[in-house]
C-alpha atoms as a printed R data frame, in Angstrom:
    type eleno elety resid chain resno       x       y       z
1   ATOM     1    CA   MET     A     1  85.144 129.456  83.062
2   ATOM     2    CA   GLY     A     2  84.917 132.435  85.337
3   ATOM     3    CA   GLU     A     3  80.788 131.958  85.893
4   ATOM     4    CA   PHE     A     4  81.836 128.515  87.872
5   ATOM     5    CA   ALA     A     5  83.811 131.259  90.270
6   ATOM     6    CA   ASP     A     6  83.265 130.694  93.951
7   ATOM     7    CA   SER     A     7  81.104 127.828  93.726
8   ATOM     8    CA   ARG     A     8  82.585 125.430  96.397
9   ATOM     9    CA   GLY     A     9  80.795 125.965  99.341
10  ATOM    10    CA   SER     A    10  77.109 125.425  98.644
11  ATOM    11    CA   SER     A    11  75.522 122.316  97.336
12  ATOM    12    CA   GLU     A    12  74.159 124.030  93.997
13  ATOM    13    CA   GLY     A    13  77.616 125.093  92.946
14  ATOM    14    CA   GLU     A    14  79.164 121.506  93.678
15  ATOM    15    CA   LYS     A    15  76.701 120.068  91.709
16  ATOM    16    CA   LYS     A    16  77.210 122.182  88.676
17  ATOM    17    CA   MET     A    17  80.617 121.726  89.112
18  ATOM    18    CA   LYS     A    18  80.413 118.121  89.005
19  ATOM    19    CA   SER     A    19  78.483 118.347  85.338
20  ATOM    20    CA   VAL     A    20  81.356 120.559  83.881
21  ATOM    21    CA   SER     A    21  83.204 118.933  81.042
22  ATOM    22    CA   LEU     A    22  86.662 120.667  79.719
23  ATOM    23    CA   GLU     A    23  87.785 120.818  76.100
24  ATOM    24    CA   GLY     A    24  91.369 121.023  75.465
25  ATOM    25    CA   GLU     A    25  93.910 120.431  72.094
26  ATOM    26    CA   LYS     A    26  94.310 116.644  72.827
27  ATOM    27    CA   VAL     A    27  92.126 115.672  75.670
28  ATOM    28    CA   ILE     A    28  88.572 116.507  76.447
29  ATOM    29    CA   LEU     A    29  87.645 116.206  80.445
30  ATOM    30    CA   VAL     A    30  84.267 114.516  80.838
31  ATOM    31    CA   PRO     A    31  82.289 113.882  84.844
32  ATOM    32    CA   TYR     A    32  82.896 110.308  85.940
33  ATOM    33    CA   MET     A    33  79.497 108.681  84.610
34  ATOM    34    CA   LYS     A    34  77.902 105.645  85.896
35  ATOM    35    CA   GLN     A    35  77.979 104.513  82.490
36  ATOM    36    CA   HIS     A    36  82.466 104.217  82.101
37  ATOM    37    CA   VAL     A    37  82.292 102.204  85.311
38  ATOM    38    CA   PRO     A    38  82.692  99.275  83.320
39  ATOM    39    CA   LYS     A    39  85.951 100.326  81.233
40  ATOM    40    CA   TYR     A    40  87.346 102.101  84.542
41  ATOM    41    CA   HIS     A    41  86.817  98.563  86.362
42  ATOM    42    CA   THR     A    42  88.563  96.673  83.175
43  ATOM    43    CA   TRP     A    43  91.125  99.042  83.311
44  ATOM    44    CA   MET     A    44  91.477  98.236  87.333
45  ATOM    45    CA   GLN     A    45  92.274  94.510  86.560
46  ATOM    46    CA   ASP     A    46  95.577  95.141  85.615
47  ATOM    47    CA   PRO     A    47  98.283  94.523  88.053
48  ATOM    48    CA   SER     A    48 100.481  97.421  86.558
49  ATOM    49    CA   LEU     A    49  97.880  99.975  87.100
50  ATOM    50    CA   LEU     A    50  96.799  98.685  90.836
51  ATOM    51    CA   GLN     A    51 100.520  99.517  91.656
52  ATOM    52    CA   ALA     A    52 100.902 102.439  89.844
53  ATOM    53    CA   THR     A    53  98.215 103.717  91.698
54  ATOM    54    CA   GLY     A    54  98.221 102.098  94.910
55  ATOM    55    CA   SER     A    55  94.693 101.080  94.437
56  ATOM    56    CA   GLU     A    56  93.314  97.917  95.477
57  ATOM    57    CA   PRO     A    57  91.280  95.132  93.427
58  ATOM    58    CA   LEU     A    58  87.395  95.973  93.892
59  ATOM    59    CA   SER     A    59  84.599  93.775  91.991
60  ATOM    60    CA   MET     A    60  81.685  95.582  89.744
61  ATOM    61    CA   ASP     A    61  79.693  96.051  92.599
62  ATOM    62    CA   GLN     A    62  82.322  97.898  94.707
63  ATOM    63    CA   GLU     A    63  82.772  99.896  91.949
64  ATOM    64    CA   TYR     A    64  79.719 101.372  91.182
65  ATOM    65    CA   GLN     A    65  79.707 101.951  95.350
66  ATOM    66    CA   MET     A    66  83.124 103.936  94.567
67  ATOM    67    CA   HIS     A    67  81.708 106.110  92.059
68  ATOM    68    CA   GLN     A    68  78.288 106.744  94.000
69  ATOM    69    CA   SER     A    69  80.982 108.011  96.587
70  ATOM    70    CA   TRP     A    70  83.253 110.400  94.678
71  ATOM    71    CA   SER     A    71  80.237 111.550  92.516
72  ATOM    72    CA   GLN     A    72  78.509 112.776  95.957
73  ATOM    73    CA   ASP     A    73  81.715 113.967  97.774
74  ATOM    74    CA   PRO     A    74  82.822 117.850  97.079
75  ATOM    75    CA   SER     A    75  86.141 117.227  98.296
76  ATOM    76    CA   LYS     A    76  86.692 114.911  95.109
77  ATOM    77    CA   HIS     A    77  86.289 115.755  91.485
78  ATOM    78    CA   THR     A    78  87.363 113.374  88.917
79  ATOM    79    CA   PHE     A    79  87.185 113.246  84.964
80  ATOM    80    CA   ILE     A    80  87.480 110.729  82.985
81  ATOM    81    CA   VAL     A    81  90.012 111.545  79.945
82  ATOM    82    CA   LEU     A    82  88.971 111.238  76.853
83  ATOM    83    CA   ASP     A    83  91.781 111.057  73.697
84  ATOM    84    CA   ARG     A    84  90.507 113.894  71.170
85  ATOM    85    CA   GLN     A    85  92.016 111.936  67.871
86  ATOM    86    CA   LEU     A    86  89.958 109.353  68.864
87  ATOM    87    CA   VAL     A    87  86.315 111.074  68.880
88  ATOM    88    CA   VAL     A    88  84.625 111.607  65.557
89  ATOM    89    CA   GLU     A    89  82.510 114.631  67.342
90  ATOM    90    CA   PHE     A    90  82.146 116.419  69.966
91  ATOM    91    CA   VAL     A    91  78.815 117.515  71.218
92  ATOM    92    CA   HIS     A    92  78.593 118.167  75.126
93  ATOM    93    CA   GLY     A    93  76.335 115.733  76.791
94  ATOM    94    CA   ASP     A    94  77.151 112.522  74.488
95  ATOM    95    CA   PRO     A    95  79.685 111.661  76.786
96  ATOM    96    CA   HIS     A    96  76.916 110.608  79.587
97  ATOM    97    CA   VAL     A    97  74.514 108.870  77.423
98  ATOM    98    CA   GLU     A    98  74.751 104.900  77.414
99  ATOM    99    CA   GLY     A    99  75.577 103.335  73.879
100 ATOM   100    CA   CYS     A   100  77.755 106.429  72.828
101 ATOM   101    CA   CYS     A   101  80.462 103.987  71.680
102 ATOM   102    CA   MET     A   102  82.649 106.324  70.279
103 ATOM   103    CA   PHE     A   103  83.091 108.263  73.647
104 ATOM   104    CA   PHE     A   104  83.636 104.841  75.395
105 ATOM   105    CA   ALA     A   105  86.287 103.580  72.749
106 ATOM   106    CA   ALA     A   106  87.525 107.075  73.777
107 ATOM   107    CA   MET     A   107  88.081 107.118  77.262
108 ATOM   108    CA   VAL     A   108  91.935 106.788  77.966
109 ATOM   109    CA   GLY     A   109  92.029 107.075  82.100
110 ATOM   110    CA   ASP     A   110  90.916 109.239  84.292
111 ATOM   111    CA   VAL     A   111  92.530 112.797  86.395
112 ATOM   112    CA   ASN     A   112  91.460 113.460  89.964
113 ATOM   113    CA   ILE     A   113  91.948 116.277  92.800
114 ATOM   114    CA   TYR     A   114  91.922 115.570  96.177
115 ATOM   115    CA   MET     A   115  90.734 118.303  99.028
116 ATOM   116    CA   ASN     A   116  91.663 117.094 101.654
117 ATOM   117    CA   ASP     A   117  94.021 118.750 103.766
118 ATOM   118    CA   LEU     A   118  92.473 119.942 106.794
119 ATOM   119    CA   ASP     A   119  95.348 122.310 107.485
120 ATOM   120    CA   ASP     A   120  95.488 123.585 104.218
121 ATOM   121    CA   LEU     A   121  91.745 124.334 102.522
122 ATOM   122    CA   GLN     A   122  93.540 125.739  99.601
123 ATOM   123    CA   MET     A   123  95.768 122.747  98.614
124 ATOM   124    CA   ALA     A   124  94.691 119.903  96.277
125 ATOM   125    CA   GLU     A   125  96.421 116.207  95.841
126 ATOM   126    CA   VAL     A   126  96.187 115.875  92.244
127 ATOM   127    CA   GLU     A   127  96.139 112.067  90.253
128 ATOM   128    CA   ILE     A   128  95.795 111.329  86.692
129 ATOM   129    CA   MET     A   129  96.344 107.943  84.901
130 ATOM   130    CA   ILE     A   130  96.359 106.964  81.257
131 ATOM   131    CA   ALA     A   131  95.367 103.608  81.433
132 ATOM   132    CA   GLU     A   132  95.229 103.013  77.904
133 ATOM   133    CA   PRO     A   133  98.870 102.243  76.087
134 ATOM   134    CA   LYS     A   134  98.198 103.407  72.766
135 ATOM   135    CA   SER     A   135  97.748 107.017  74.381
136 ATOM   136    CA   ARG     A   136 100.555 107.264  76.436
137 ATOM   137    CA   GLY     A   137 103.768 109.213  75.284
138 ATOM   138    CA   LYS     A   138 101.281 111.699  73.239
139 ATOM   139    CA   GLY     A   139 101.437 114.413  76.187
140 ATOM   140    CA   LEU     A   140  97.957 113.216  77.153
141 ATOM   141    CA   GLY     A   141  98.600 113.225  80.975
142 ATOM   142    CA   LYS     A   142 100.155 116.592  81.084
143 ATOM   143    CA   GLU     A   143  97.004 118.352  78.949
144 ATOM   144    CA   ALA     A   144  95.068 116.573  81.775
145 ATOM   145    CA   VAL     A   145  96.948 117.775  84.439
146 ATOM   146    CA   LEU     A   146  97.201 121.329  83.682
147 ATOM   147    CA   MET     A   147  93.191 121.526  82.517
148 ATOM   148    CA   MET     A   148  92.610 120.119  85.873
149 ATOM   149    CA   MET     A   149  94.554 122.065  87.683
150 ATOM   150    CA   ALA     A   150  93.762 125.494  86.065
151 ATOM   151    CA   PHE     A   151  90.003 124.984  86.576
152 ATOM   152    CA   ALA     A   152  91.370 124.008  90.487
153 ATOM   153    CA   VAL     A   153  92.338 127.034  90.746
154 ATOM   154    CA   LYS     A   154  89.928 129.425  88.681
155 ATOM   155    CA   ASN     A   155  86.649 127.748  90.003
156 ATOM   156    CA   LEU     A   156  87.839 126.143  93.577
157 ATOM   157    CA   GLY     A   157  90.006 128.511  95.172
158 ATOM   158    CA   ILE     A   158  92.859 125.949  95.106
159 ATOM   159    CA   GLN     A   159  96.856 127.906  95.213
160 ATOM   160    CA   SER     A   160  99.209 124.403  95.733
161 ATOM   161    CA   PHE     A   161  99.149 120.820  94.532
162 ATOM   162    CA   ARG     A   162 100.467 118.115  96.016
163 ATOM   163    CA   VAL     A   163 101.445 114.460  94.165
164 ATOM   164    CA   LYS     A   164 102.539 111.301  95.883
165 ATOM   165    CA   ILE     A   165 103.934 108.692  93.402
166 ATOM   166    CA   GLY     A   166 105.861 105.952  93.979
167 ATOM   167    CA   ASP     A   167 109.250 106.002  94.088
168 ATOM   168    CA   THR     A   168 109.886 103.239  91.291
169 ATOM   169    CA   ASN     A   169 107.308 105.565  89.163
170 ATOM   170    CA   GLU     A   170 109.874 107.008  87.000
171 ATOM   171    CA   GLY     A   171 107.107 108.195  84.190
172 ATOM   172    CA   SER     A   172 104.540 109.598  86.847
173 ATOM   173    CA   LEU     A   173 107.775 111.382  88.844
174 ATOM   174    CA   CYS     A   174 109.516 112.885  85.318
175 ATOM   175    CA   LEU     A   175 105.950 114.167  84.045
176 ATOM   176    CA   PHE     A   176 105.401 116.232  87.265
177 ATOM   177    CA   ARG     A   177 109.197 117.735  87.782
178 ATOM   178    CA   LYS     A   178 109.076 118.666  84.377
179 ATOM   179    CA   LEU     A   179 105.760 120.765  85.068
180 ATOM   180    CA   GLY     A   180 107.362 122.741  87.738
181 ATOM   181    CA   PHE     A   181 106.742 120.200  91.102
182 ATOM   182    CA   GLU     A   182 109.616 120.173  93.358
183 ATOM   183    CA   ASP     A   183 110.240 116.885  96.197
184 ATOM   184    CA   VAL     A   184 109.473 118.015  99.597
185 ATOM   185    CA   SER     A   185 109.465 114.659 101.280
186 ATOM   186    CA   HIS     A   186 110.255 110.674 100.767
187 ATOM   187    CA   SER     A   187 108.542 107.911 102.651
188 ATOM   188    CA   ASP     A   188 110.335 104.822 103.168
189 ATOM   189    CA   ILE     A   189 107.589 102.957 104.826
190 ATOM   190    CA   PHE     A   190 105.117 103.676 101.964
191 ATOM   191    CA   LYS     A   191 108.132 103.898  99.231
192 ATOM   192    CA   GLU     A   192 106.793 107.080  97.954
193 ATOM   193    CA   VAL     A   193 107.637 110.929  96.573
194 ATOM   194    CA   THR     A   194 105.871 113.777  98.084
195 ATOM   195    CA   LEU     A   195 106.014 116.538  95.670
196 ATOM   196    CA   GLU     A   196 104.116 120.266  95.531
197 ATOM   197    CA   LEU     A   197 103.465 122.914  93.333
198 ATOM   198    CA   HIS     A   198 102.425 126.463  94.133
199 ATOM   199    CA   ALA     A   199  99.681 128.168  91.625
200 ATOM   200    CA   ASN     A   200 101.450 131.661  92.229
201 ATOM   201    CA   SER     A   201 105.258 130.175  91.172
202 ATOM   202    CA   ASP     A   202 106.313 131.651  87.619
203 ATOM   203    CA   LYS     A   203 106.372 127.839  86.304
204 ATOM   204    CA   PHE     A   204 102.501 127.255  87.114
205 ATOM   205    CA   THR     A   205 102.238 130.941  85.212
206 ATOM   206    CA   GLU     A   206 104.482 129.695  82.352
207 ATOM   207    CA   LEU     A   207 102.236 126.163  82.034
208 ATOM   208    CA   PHE     A   208  98.982 127.631  82.594
209 ATOM   209    CA   SER     A   209  99.113 130.154  79.336
210 ATOM   210    CA   SER     A   210 100.453 127.136  77.582
211 ATOM   211    CA   ILE     A   211  97.450 125.630  77.515
212 ATOM   212    CA   GLY     A   212  95.330 128.305  75.813
213 ATOM   213    CA   ASN     A   213  92.049 128.453  77.110
214 ATOM   214    CA   PRO     A   214  90.015 125.274  77.466
215 ATOM   215    CA   VAL     A   215  86.581 125.425  76.229
216 ATOM   216    CA   THR     A   216  84.233 124.689  79.205
217 ATOM   217    CA   HIS     A   217  80.590 122.847  78.811
218 ATOM   218    CA   ALA     A   218  78.545 122.733  81.745
């Protein structure tokens, strides 16, 4: 993954980052492409997912517009999470090909980072969603978050991570606390907990070593 280091800040480097895929033991992370939008839109019709992610329902046209905005924003990186067990074979590039049914069947969620803290350019906010019930409870969310954080540290210069989670979302709170994130604040107004983890912590080093060396494709 070192070939992509220090690429943030140049348009060519940002474009390269947006085309990277990561292959782990349980998940494959691929760029969020236009072809993924219909299934993503279907997920976001679920009221429970809207509540868990703090999202508003969008029309299909609005979803395509949102995808376009994300794909052009250097401060945001989104990967679609594929459940590796559901993938018959993985050849880099296939997830982007329209009609590649097995890859769309293997779509189970997404993982995002937002680099929008103007006071700390080395801080990124993390979000994870495993939308497909059949793929929950298998450790996919944990591996996807770890791979995303490792990618951000190695390639984007990120040193600290933050999550904001609804205070009734026990599943997500449990996941991130197990990953070593520590509570830093609670908002009574937004009813959410803010947690943070620093990349130089012993816990992060331990977690990073636990995922081995994910394969990077560009």
